[in-house]
N, C-alpha and C positions, 0 to 999 in steps of 0.2 A: 555759302551762308553761313553769316556769324554765328558765331559760339560755335561751330563747326568742329568734330576730330577726326582724323586719317590720323588710325594709329593699328601697330602688332598687324601690320602685312609684310609679306616678303616678297623681293620680285628676283626673278632670276633669268638670265640671257633675254631681258627688255630691249626689243628692237628701237623702242625712242621712249628715252625717259620713262622712271618710275609713275613720281607725284609732278602735277604742273597743275602751278594754282594761277590765275589772271582776276585783278579786279577785286581783290577777296580782303575781307580783312579778320580779324578777331579767330582764328584758326590756329589749334592747334594740331599741328604735325609729330607727331612723336614714336619710339617705341618699333620704328623700321627698318627691316633689311632689307639691304641689296646685295649683286655680286652679277658682277658680269654683264652690265649694262651698255649699250649703245646711246652715245650723247648723254647730257647734261643728265642727273639722278633726281635730285628732287629740285625741280622750277620752281622761283617765286617771281610770277611775273608781273607786268605790269599796273600801275593803280592797285597791288597787294601793299597794304601796311597794317602794322598791328599783330602781325602774324609770330607764334611760337613754333621754331623749330626745335627738337631736344630729344636727345637720347636716340638719335637715330647711327645706326652701322652702313655705310656705304665702301663697300671692295672694288676694285677693277672694272672703272669705267674705263669704257674704249673710243678711242675717235671711231666716225662713222668715217670710213674710207669715199673716194671719191666716188670709184664705181659705186657703191652704196646709198650717194644721196639721193634723196627724192625731192622731186620742181618744191621748190622754197623753203628746205631744208637750211636751220642755222644753226647746227650744234656741231660744225665740224671735231671744235676742239671740244674734248668730253673733260668734264667739273662736274663731281659729287654735290656740290650745291651751288646754283645761279641763284642769285638776287637783285634784281632788276629794276627794284624802287624801295625807300627809304620809308620809314624804319622798319626795319622787322626783328627780332629778339631772335638770338641762336645758342643752347647750351648746349656741351656736353656730345656733341656730335662726333664721330670717327670719320674719320675717310682714309683708304688708305689703297695704294699700288694702282693704281690709274698708268693707264696703257697711250703710248703715243705711237 
């Protein structure tokens, strides 16, 4: 929903993404933390534009192993922040210690 705020959440050992946004505009994703998560952590999908992603901390993103993949799984190589559609705005985010 336009104008929504997704903030001050914590994610620990999530098995598939932390925040996933598809077809959304003018949403703010801020002040979230994530640690030891599988696959992409903050995913901005297709037809999502003019969103603000700010002041988030993501640590230890982990690739999804071949044996643990679900049918249709696309997060083979983990990434803290994924942007599939432009333009979106990123500010003051931190991503550290990805596993491969």
